[in-house]
C-alpha positions as CSV (number, residue, x, y, z in Angstrom):
1,M,0.0,0.0,0.0
2,T,3.0,2.3,0.5
3,K,3.9,2.8,-3.1
4,P,0.4,3.6,-4.4
5,T,-0.1,6.2,-1.6
6,K,3.2,8.0,-2.6
7,F,2.2,7.9,-6.2
8,L,-1.2,9.5,-5.5
9,Q,0.4,12.2,-3.4
10,A,2.9,13.0,-6.2
11,L,0.1,13.1,-8.8
12,L,-2.0,15.4,-6.6
13,L,1.0,17.7,-6.2
14,V,1.4,17.9,-10.0
15,L,-2.3,18.6,-10.5
16,I,-2.2,21.4,-8.0
17,T,0.9,22.9,-9.6
18,L,-0.8,22.9,-13.0
19,F,-3.9,24.5,-11.7
20,I,-2.0,27.3,-10.1
21,S,0.0,27.8,-13.3
22,C,-3.1,28.0,-15.4
23,G,-4.7,30.5,-13.1
24,T,-1.6,32.7,-13.2
25,N,-1.6,32.6,-17.1
26,E,-5.3,33.6,-17.1
27,Q,-4.5,36.6,-14.9
28,K,-1.7,37.7,-17.2
29,K,-4.1,37.7,-20.2
30,E,-6.0,40.5,-18.5
31,K,-3.1,42.9,-18.6
32,I,-0.7,44.2,-21.2
33,A,2.6,42.5,-20.5
34,P,5.7,44.7,-20.5
35,T,7.5,44.7,-23.9
36,D,10.6,42.6,-23.8
37,T,13.5,44.9,-24.5
38,S,16.2,42.7,-23.2
39,S,17.9,42.5,-26.6
40,N,18.7,46.2,-26.3
41,T,20.4,46.8,-23.0
42,E,20.5,50.6,-23.5
43,T,17.6,52.8,-22.5
44,F,15.5,53.3,-25.6
45,K,13.8,56.6,-26.5
46,L,10.1,57.2,-27.1
47,W,9.1,60.0,-29.5
48,T,6.0,61.4,-31.0
49,W,5.2,63.8,-33.8
50,I,2.8,66.6,-33.2
51,T,1.6,69.8,-35.0
52,A,1.2,73.0,-33.2
53,D,-1.4,75.7,-33.8
54,K,-0.2,79.1,-32.6
55,A,-3.9,80.1,-31.8
56,R,-3.9,77.5,-29.0
57,T,-3.3,78.7,-25.4
58,D,-0.3,77.8,-23.3
59,E,-2.6,76.0,-20.9
60,S,-3.8,73.6,-23.7
61,F,-0.2,72.8,-24.7
62,D,0.6,72.3,-21.0
63,E,-2.2,69.7,-20.7
64,E,-1.1,67.9,-23.9
65,F,2.6,67.9,-22.9
66,K,1.9,66.6,-19.4
67,K,0.0,63.7,-20.9
68,Y,3.1,62.8,-23.0
69,G,5.4,63.1,-20.0
70,D,3.2,61.1,-17.8
71,N,3.0,58.3,-20.3
72,G,6.7,57.8,-20.9
73,I,7.4,59.9,-24.0
74,N,10.9,61.4,-24.0
75,A,10.9,63.6,-27.1
76,I,8.4,65.5,-29.1
77,L,8.9,66.5,-32.7
78,I,6.9,69.7,-33.2
79,N,5.7,71.1,-36.6
80,T,5.3,74.9,-36.1
81,Y,5.2,75.5,-39.9
82,G,8.7,77.0,-39.7
83,D,7.7,79.5,-37.0
84,P,10.7,80.0,-34.6
85,E,8.6,82.2,-32.3
86,L,6.0,79.6,-31.7
87,L,8.7,77.0,-31.2
88,A,10.5,79.2,-28.6
89,R,7.1,79.6,-26.8
90,L,6.6,75.8,-26.5
91,V,10.1,74.8,-25.3
92,P,9.7,75.9,-21.7
93,I,6.3,74.2,-21.5
94,A,7.8,70.9,-22.8
95,K,10.8,71.2,-20.4
96,K,8.4,71.2,-17.4
97,Y,7.7,67.5,-18.3
98,N,11.2,66.5,-19.2
99,L,10.4,66.4,-22.9
100,E,13.1,67.0,-25.5
101,V,11.9,69.4,-28.2
102,H,12.8,68.8,-31.9
103,A,12.0,71.3,-34.6
104,W,10.0,69.4,-37.3
105,M,9.7,71.1,-40.7
106,F,8.5,70.1,-44.1
107,T,11.7,70.7,-46.1
108,M,11.5,70.2,-49.9
109,N,7.7,70.1,-49.9
110,R,6.6,73.6,-48.9
111,P,2.8,74.1,-48.9
112,G,1.7,77.5,-47.8
113,D,5.2,79.0,-48.0
114,K,4.5,82.6,-48.7
115,V,8.1,83.5,-49.7
116,A,8.4,80.6,-52.1
117,E,5.0,81.4,-53.6
118,Q,6.4,84.7,-54.9
119,H,8.8,82.7,-57.0
120,P,7.1,80.1,-59.3
121,E,10.4,79.3,-60.9
122,W,11.6,77.7,-57.6
123,Y,9.3,74.7,-57.9
124,A,10.2,71.3,-59.2
125,V,9.1,70.3,-62.7
126,S,8.0,66.8,-63.9
127,R,9.2,65.0,-66.9
128,D,6.1,65.9,-68.8
129,G,6.7,69.6,-68.0
130,K,4.2,70.2,-65.2
131,S,5.4,72.5,-62.4
132,C,4.5,71.7,-58.8
133,F,3.5,75.4,-58.5
134,D,0.7,75.1,-61.0
135,E,-0.1,71.4,-61.0
136,P,1.0,69.6,-57.8
137,P,1.1,65.8,-58.2
138,Y,-1.4,63.6,-56.3
139,V,-2.7,66.2,-53.8
140,G,-2.9,70.0,-53.6
141,Y,-0.4,70.3,-50.8
142,Y,2.4,68.7,-52.8
143,K,4.4,71.9,-53.4
144,W,7.9,70.6,-54.0
145,L,10.8,73.0,-54.5
146,C,13.8,72.3,-56.7
147,P,16.8,71.1,-54.7
148,T,19.3,72.3,-57.4
149,R,18.3,75.9,-57.9
150,K,20.4,78.2,-55.7
151,E,17.5,80.5,-54.6
152,S,15.2,77.7,-53.4
153,R,18.1,75.9,-51.6
154,E,19.1,79.1,-49.8
155,H,15.5,79.7,-48.8
156,I,15.2,76.2,-47.3
157,L,18.5,76.5,-45.5
158,S,17.6,79.9,-44.0
159,L,14.5,78.3,-42.5
160,I,16.6,75.6,-41.0
161,E,19.0,78.2,-39.6
162,G,16.1,80.1,-37.9
163,L,14.6,77.1,-36.2
164,S,18.0,75.6,-35.2
165,K,18.9,78.8,-33.3
166,V,15.9,78.5,-30.9
167,E,17.3,78.0,-27.4
168,G,16.5,74.7,-25.8
169,V,15.8,72.8,-29.0
170,A,17.5,69.4,-29.3
171,S,17.5,69.0,-33.1
172,F,16.3,70.2,-36.4
173,H,14.1,67.5,-37.8
174,L,13.9,67.2,-41.6
175,D,10.7,65.9,-43.2
176,Y,9.8,65.5,-46.9
177,I,13.6,65.7,-47.5
178,R,13.3,64.0,-50.9
179,Y,11.6,64.3,-54.3
180,S,7.9,63.8,-54.8
181,D,6.8,60.1,-54.8
182,I,7.7,58.3,-58.0
183,F,5.9,55.3,-56.6
184,L,3.2,55.6,-53.9
185,P,3.0,53.0,-51.1
186,I,1.0,50.1,-52.6
187,G,-1.7,50.5,-50.0
188,L,-2.4,54.0,-51.2
189,L,-2.7,53.4,-54.9
190,P,-6.5,52.5,-54.8
191,K,-7.2,55.9,-53.1
192,Y,-5.8,57.6,-56.2
193,N,-7.1,55.0,-58.7
194,L,-3.5,54.5,-59.9
195,K,-1.4,51.7,-61.3
196,Q,2.4,52.4,-61.0
197,E,4.5,49.7,-62.6
198,T,7.1,52.0,-64.2
199,E,8.3,55.5,-63.6
200,L,5.6,57.6,-65.0
201,P,6.5,61.1,-66.5
202,R,3.9,62.9,-64.3
203,Y,5.6,61.7,-61.1
204,D,9.2,61.9,-62.2
205,F,11.0,65.1,-61.0
206,C,13.0,67.5,-61.4
207,Y,13.3,68.4,-65.1
208,C,13.5,72.2,-64.7
209,D,16.0,74.1,-66.9
210,V,18.5,74.5,-64.0
211,C,18.6,70.8,-63.3
212,T,18.8,69.6,-66.8
213,S,21.4,72.1,-67.9
214,E,23.6,71.5,-64.9
215,F,23.4,67.7,-65.5
216,E,24.2,68.2,-69.2
217,K,27.2,70.3,-68.4
218,E,28.6,67.5,-66.1
219,H,27.7,64.5,-68.1
220,H,27.3,65.7,-71.7
221,K,23.8,64.4,-72.2
222,N,20.3,65.9,-71.6
223,P,17.7,63.9,-69.6
224,N,15.0,65.3,-71.9
225,D,16.5,63.2,-74.7
226,F,16.4,59.9,-72.8
227,S,14.0,57.3,-74.1
228,N,14.0,55.6,-70.6
229,P,15.4,58.0,-67.9
230,A,14.8,55.3,-65.2
231,I,17.8,53.3,-66.3
232,D,20.3,56.1,-66.5
233,M,22.3,55.9,-63.3
234,E,24.1,59.2,-63.6
235,W,20.8,61.0,-63.8
236,K,19.5,59.1,-60.8
237,N,22.6,59.8,-58.8
238,F,22.6,63.4,-59.8
239,R,19.2,63.8,-58.0
240,L,20.1,61.6,-55.0
241,N,23.2,63.8,-54.5
242,K,21.1,67.1,-54.7
243,V,19.1,65.9,-51.8
244,K,22.2,64.8,-49.9
245,A,23.8,68.2,-50.5
246,I,20.9,69.9,-48.7
247,V,21.1,67.4,-45.8
248,D,24.8,67.8,-45.5
249,E,24.5,71.6,-45.4
250,A,21.8,71.4,-42.8
251,Y,24.1,69.2,-40.7
252,K,26.7,72.0,-40.7
253,I,24.1,74.6,-39.8
254,T,22.5,72.7,-37.0
255,H,25.9,71.7,-35.5
256,A,27.2,75.2,-35.7
257,N,24.1,76.2,-33.6
258,G,24.7,73.5,-31.0
259,K,22.0,71.2,-32.2
260,I,21.9,67.8,-33.9
261,L,20.2,66.8,-37.2
262,T,17.4,64.3,-37.4
263,A,15.0,63.3,-40.2
264,A,11.8,61.4,-41.0
265,V,12.6,59.1,-43.9
266,F,11.2,56.2,-45.9
267,P,11.3,52.7,-44.4
268,Y,14.8,51.6,-45.5
269,P,17.5,53.1,-47.9
270,E,16.9,50.8,-50.9
271,M,13.2,51.3,-50.7
272,A,13.6,55.1,-50.2
273,D,15.9,55.2,-53.2
274,H,13.4,53.4,-55.4
275,M,10.3,55.3,-54.3
276,V,11.4,58.9,-53.7
277,R,15.1,59.3,-54.6
278,Q,16.2,59.4,-51.0
279,R,19.4,57.5,-50.0
280,W,19.6,58.3,-46.3
281,D,22.3,55.9,-45.4
282,K,24.7,58.1,-47.2
283,W,23.8,61.4,-45.4
284,N,25.7,63.3,-42.7
285,I,23.0,63.0,-40.1
286,D,22.8,62.1,-36.4
287,A,19.5,60.1,-36.3
288,V,16.9,58.9,-38.7
289,L,13.3,58.0,-37.9
290,P,12.1,55.8,-40.8
291,M,8.4,55.8,-41.2
292,I,7.8,52.1,-41.2
293,Y,4.0,52.4,-41.6
294,N,3.2,48.8,-42.4
295,V,-0.5,49.4,-43.2
296,F,0.5,51.7,-46.1
297,Y,2.4,48.9,-47.7
298,N,-0.2,46.1,-47.0
299,E,2.4,44.5,-44.7
300,E,2.1,42.6,-41.4
301,I,3.5,43.8,-38.1
302,D,6.7,41.7,-38.5
303,W,7.6,43.8,-41.5
304,I,8.4,46.6,-39.1
305,G,11.2,44.3,-37.7
306,Y,12.5,43.5,-41.2
307,A,12.6,47.2,-42.3
308,T,14.2,48.2,-39.0
309,Q,16.9,45.6,-39.3
310,Q,17.6,46.5,-42.9
311,G,18.1,50.2,-42.0
312,V,20.3,49.3,-39.0
313,N,22.5,47.1,-41.2
314,D,22.8,49.8,-43.8
315,L,24.0,52.3,-41.2
316,K,26.7,50.0,-39.8
317,G,30.0,52.0,-39.4
318,K,28.2,55.4,-39.4
319,N,27.4,57.5,-36.3
320,T,23.7,57.6,-37.1
321,E,21.1,56.2,-34.8
322,L,17.9,54.7,-36.1
323,H,14.5,55.1,-34.2
324,T,11.6,53.3,-35.8
325,G,8.5,55.3,-36.8
326,I,5.2,53.5,-36.0
327,Y,1.8,54.5,-37.4
328,V,-0.6,54.0,-34.5
329,P,-4.1,54.7,-36.0
330,G,-6.0,51.4,-36.2
331,M,-3.5,49.4,-34.3
332,T,-4.8,47.2,-31.5
333,P,-2.9,47.3,-28.2
334,E,-1.4,43.9,-29.0
335,Q,-0.3,45.0,-32.4
336,L,1.3,48.1,-31.0
337,Q,3.1,46.0,-28.4
338,E,4.4,43.7,-31.1
339,A,5.5,46.7,-33.3
340,I,7.6,48.1,-30.4
341,H,9.1,44.7,-29.8
342,Q,9.9,44.2,-33.5
343,S,11.6,47.6,-33.5
344,I,13.7,47.3,-30.4
345,S,14.7,43.6,-31.0
346,N,15.9,44.5,-34.5
347,G,18.3,47.2,-33.3
348,A,16.3,50.4,-33.1
349,K,17.4,52.9,-30.4
350,G,13.8,53.9,-29.9
351,V,10.4,54.3,-31.5
352,S,8.4,57.3,-32.6
353,F,4.6,57.3,-32.8
354,F,2.5,59.1,-35.4
355,D,1.0,61.0,-34.0
356,G,0.6,62.1,-30.4
357,P,-3.1,63.2,-30.4
358,A,-4.1,59.9,-32.2
359,I,-2.8,57.6,-29.4
360,T,-5.7,56.0,-27.5
361,E,-5.8,55.2,-23.7
362,E,-5.3,51.5,-24.5
363,Q,-2.3,52.3,-26.6
364,W,-0.9,54.5,-23.8
365,Q,-1.0,51.5,-21.5
366,V,1.2,49.6,-23.9
367,I,3.6,52.6,-24.2
368,R,3.9,53.0,-20.5
369,A,4.6,49.2,-20.1
370,S,7.3,49.3,-22.7
371,Q,9.3,51.7,-20.5
372,N,9.1,49.3,-17.5
373,P,10.1,45.8,-18.6
374,Q,10.0,43.2,-15.9
């Protein structure tokens, strides 16, 4: 009788252990578990993009910034439409909640720019001769300036100078630092009833007289004569280098003013090169925030990890940090948690959420948990 009794006692102990374990797992399902960031031992940064309206009161900004600070956000990228006075007004409010302030500005795309609008010749021209001043591609706010023309370049750099001189700002943040989209993200094509399988003349920029004449002087051929411009590497590199030249100049300006340079970019360099003539792994820049908005590309959450890793690998050997940009609208808390995990576990130094006002309370719970891994 001794052996059966010991066996039954052991069996009972196993059943009790399993019961307790199952109960614990059920309790865990009721909460958002902390994001596992053990693969990145350094503290990672949480950012968000926001747009500021100067008509708002300081009290309303204070309430918004407090929410970001209370929920674990470390840095805010503020679009003030190039207004240094508004930016200076917001810095001390953000500092109350230990938030870094980054001056976010639309760079090559300049909708509503009153100075540029006085100079129609500054705007980029498509292969079929349409100026962004008169006929912007895709949407009315696509008002792209030419990166080659001296006057438009100097105008852009003067705006960067003004914002980067604001005391207390951590960086100047370039956005739309590229040409107009040659190829839209696949998930957006139905919205515009478009099929883009080749580089279409309407979306291929810049063929203004300044660009084509400078290129012809350097390479002894004119892009207007090409039967298939997409396969001419000199013409492609000419345009990539025009964007790089503005970034590199912005780097000098921001560093001279004691700031760093950051940028919102397309998901990874090869993709950015293909879609918008943007090769950001070759830039002089301190940090990039690739907008890895999986829903725009009809991709699953794990694609965020793939694109993050691709960018990190392309930046090896450079002093440029990568912080993954995540598009939060429509994401479930579980999807957001996985997006953060995919970013950090694939080498990102942080994540940025687009945009602050769109984050739900359920998503804030995930964000708070990500800063307190157990």
